[in-house]
C-alpha positions in Angstrom: 25.4 8.5 -25.1 23.3 6.6 -22.7 20.0 4.9 -23.6 16.8 4.9 -21.6 16.8 1.9 -19.3 13.6 1.1 -17.4 15.4 -0.7 -14.6 17.8 2.3 -14.1 14.8 4.7 -14.4 12.9 2.9 -11.6 15.9 2.9 -9.3 16.5 6.5 -10.0 12.9 7.4 -9.4 12.8 5.4 -6.1 16.0 7.3 -5.0 14.4 10.7 -5.8 11.0 10.2 -4.2 10.3 11.5 -0.7 10.5 8.7 1.9 6.7 8.6 2.4 6.2 7.9 -1.4 8.8 5.2 -1.6 6.4 3.1 0.5 3.5 4.0 -1.8 5.1 3.1 -5.1 6.5 -0.4 -5.5 8.9 -1.0 -8.3 6.2 -2.8 -10.3 4.0 0.3 -9.9 6.7 2.5 -11.4 7.3 0.1 -14.3 3.6 0.2 -15.0 3.7 4.1 -14.9 6.7 4.1 -17.3 4.7 1.9 -19.7 1.7 4.2 -19.3 3.7 7.3 -20.1 4.8 5.5 -23.4 1.2 4.6 -24.1 0.1 8.2 -23.6 2.6 9.6 -26.0 2.2 6.7 -28.6 -1.6 6.9 -28.6 -2.3 10.6 -28.1 0.4 12.2 -30.3 1.5 14.7 -27.6 5.1 14.8 -28.8 4.2 17.6 -31.1 2.3 19.6 -28.5 3.9 22.9 -27.5 1.8 23.4 -24.3 3.9 21.6 -21.7 1.7 22.5 -18.7 -1.4 21.1 -20.5 0.5 18.1 -21.6 1.7 17.4 -18.0 -1.8 17.8 -16.7 -3.3 15.5 -19.3 -0.5 12.9 -18.7 -1.1 13.0 -14.9 -4.9 12.5 -15.4 -4.2 9.7 -17.8 -1.9 7.9 -15.4 -4.3 8.2 -12.5 -7.2 6.9 -14.7 -5.1 3.9 -16.0 -3.6 2.9 -12.6 -7.1 3.0 -11.0 -8.9 1.1 -13.8 -6.1 -1.5 -14.0 -6.1 -2.1 -10.3 -2.6 -0.8 -9.8 -3.5 1.8 -7.2 -5.2 5.0 -6.5 -2.8 7.9 -6.6 -3.2 11.6 -6.2 -2.1 14.2 -8.8 0.6 15.4 -6.5 2.0 11.9 -6.1 2.0 11.3 -9.9 3.6 14.7 -10.5 6.5 13.8 -8.1 7.0 10.5 -10.0 6.9 12.4 -13.3 9.4 14.9 -12.0 11.8 12.2 -10.9 11.4 10.4 -14.3 12.1 13.7 -16.1 15.2 14.2 -13.9 16.4 10.7 -14.9 15.8 11.5 -18.6 17.9 14.7 -18.1 20.8 12.5 -17.0 20.8 10.9 -20.5 22.4 12.4 -23.6 19.3 12.1 -25.7 18.8 14.6 -28.5 15.5 16.5 -28.6 
């Protein structure tokens, strides 16, 4: 069983982003986004939600809002969705029970 590792997650995400986005997202940006994902789930209790599409939409909006307000960057919904898809693919490589 493998544990979630932020450093490995960031490397994995960078390797799975399209070339044009690799330039848009520095490693520090991705670490920030990973922390923001955790904050979203910790603060908003989405782990019990069954509507995955709404959850992803709300998470995407939350990340965009936080990155903009904290001066990390201004990202589009499509860019954030690609990061989330890569992070999800990383999580799928781990043997983490549901």
